[in-house]
N, C-alpha and C positions, 0 to 999 in steps of 0.2 A: 442445349447443345453448345459447346464452346466454339470459339472462332476457329481453332485448329481442326476440330471435327468437321465444321462446315467446309473448310478449305479442302480437307481430305475427301469428303463426300462429293464435292463439286468436281475435283480432279478425277475421281473415279468415274463419275457420270460422263465427263468429257471424253475420257479414254474409251469407255464402253461404247458411246455413241459414235465415235470416230471409227472404231473397229467394226461396228455393225454397218456403217456406211461403206467402209472398205469391202466388207463381205457382200453387200448388195451390188456394188459396182463390179465385182469380179466373179461373183457366183450367179447373179441374176441378170442385171443389166449390162451384160458383156457384149462383145462383138457379135456373137451368134444371135443374141436376142434382137439386136437392131437390124441385122441382116434378114432375120425371119419376119420382123415387124414391118420393115420398110422395103423389102426386096421386090414386092409387087408394084410399088409406086415410084421407085427411083432406081437409077442405074447403079451398078456396082461401084463405079468411080465416085459418084456423088455421095454414097453412103460412107465410102472410105474417107473422103474429105471431111465429112461430118464427124467421124470417129477420131480423126487426127486432131481436129479442133477441140473435140470433147476431152481428149486426153490432156491437152495442154492447159485447159482451164479447170480440170478435175480437182487439182490441189486447192482451188479456191473454196470448194465445198467443204473441205476438211477444216479450213480456217473459219468458215462461217458457222459451222455446227456449234462450237462452244459459245459463240456470240449469240446466236438465236436461242440456244438453250438458256443462257443466262438472262436474256431479255424476257423470255417467257416466265421464268421464275420470279423475276423482279416485278413484272406487271401483275401477276397474280398476288404477290405479297403486298404490293402497294394497294391493290383493290381491296384486299382483306383489311389492311391497316386503315384505309379511308372509311370503310363501312363500320368497322368496330369502333372507330373514333366517333362516328355519327351516333352510335347507340351507347356511347359512354363506357365502352369496355376498356379503352386506354391500355392496350397491350403493347409490349415491347416489340419493335420491328424485327429484331434478330430472332425472337421466339417464333414469330409468324413465318419468317423466312425459312427457319429450320423445319417447320411443319410442312411447308410447301415443298421444300427440297426432298424430304423423305417421301412424299407422295409422288414425286416425279418418277419413282421406280415403276409406277404403272405404265408409263409411256415407254420405258426401257423394255418391259415385258411385251408391250405391244409390238415394238419393232422386231424383237426376237421371234414372237409368235408368227408375224407376217412372213419373216424370212423362212422359218421352218415350213409354213404353209405353202409358200410358192416353190420351195425346193422339193417338197413332197409331191405336189401336183404338177410341177413342171413350170419352167420360166417362160411362159408364153404371154402374149398380149391379152388373150382372153382371160387367163387366170389372174393377171394383174388387175384387170377391170373388175372381175368377179369378186376379188378380195375386198375392194372398196365398197361394193354393194353389200356383200355378205356381212360385214361388220358394222353397218350403219344402224342407227336406232330404228329405222323403218322396219327392220326385221323383228324388233321387239314390240313396238307399239303399232299394231296393224290398224286398229280402229281409232282414227284421229281425224281432225278436220283437214281438208285438202290443202289449205294454205300453210300447213305445217310440214308438208311432204318434203319440200326442198331443204328446209332447216334441219329436219331429222335425217335427211340423206347426207348432210355435211357433218353431222355429229356422229362419232363412232361409239360403239359399245364401250370402248376403253375410256372415252370421255365421261360416260355415265358411271363407270366403275371408279374413275378418278374422283368424281364428285362425292361418291359415297365414302371412299377411302379418306378423302380430305376432311369430310365431316366427322368421320370416326376419330381420326388422329387429332383433329382440332378439339373435339369434345374430351378426348383422353388427356391431351396436353394441358388444357385450360380448365378441366373439370366443369364443363358447362352443360353436359348432358347431350345426348345424340340428337334430340329434336332441335335444340338451339343450334347445334353444330350444322345441321342440315339447312336451317333457315339462313344462317350466316353464309354458308357455302353457296347456296342458290342465289342469294342477293348480291354477292360480291363476285363470284366466278362466272355465273351464267351471262351477265351483261358483257363481260370481257370476252367470253367465247364468241358471242354473237358479233361483237365488233371485229374480232379477229377473222371470223368467217367472211364478213362483209368486205374487209380489206383485201383478203386473199382472192375472193371472187372478183372484185373490181380489178385487181392486178392481172388475173388470168384472162378475164374478158377484154 
């Protein structure tokens, strides 16, 4: 993939993600959603004040989306580059970056699927919470040790699909075979995913 193709695909992802965020803000997490969710706990005036502040800072989320998106791609690409260097693959970073970039389409479909799901079943707090549980790996791997419950609840089905797709594209691009692609993907992406979950959990708590 040439530099121009990478820039075009990056720009396309940026636009799509921003449009999807806009759709979520105005079709799902709108004023009605917050009034229904918070109406039993707070006064009308308090909710209105929250919404006014939320509208003023909403534009910041549109600025951060491209940044977060780019950081994620770079982190995964660097992880792949480090691991492949350790096993003496010596692959070009731009080639790795292009593979990771193509595979990001999985997360674009994830956002689209979640948007359609919540619009179909209704924009309620219950459906928003159910959506997170429904698409976790806990729904696939029922028989597992208890200590893996939390980790699997944080990893979605789309993360699992992403790993498989990444392994497939990697093996196709570098002619390495699907088994080797899976090994490289698991050893380079999974530690990054666990670190990311740990950081997000620490921030939330």
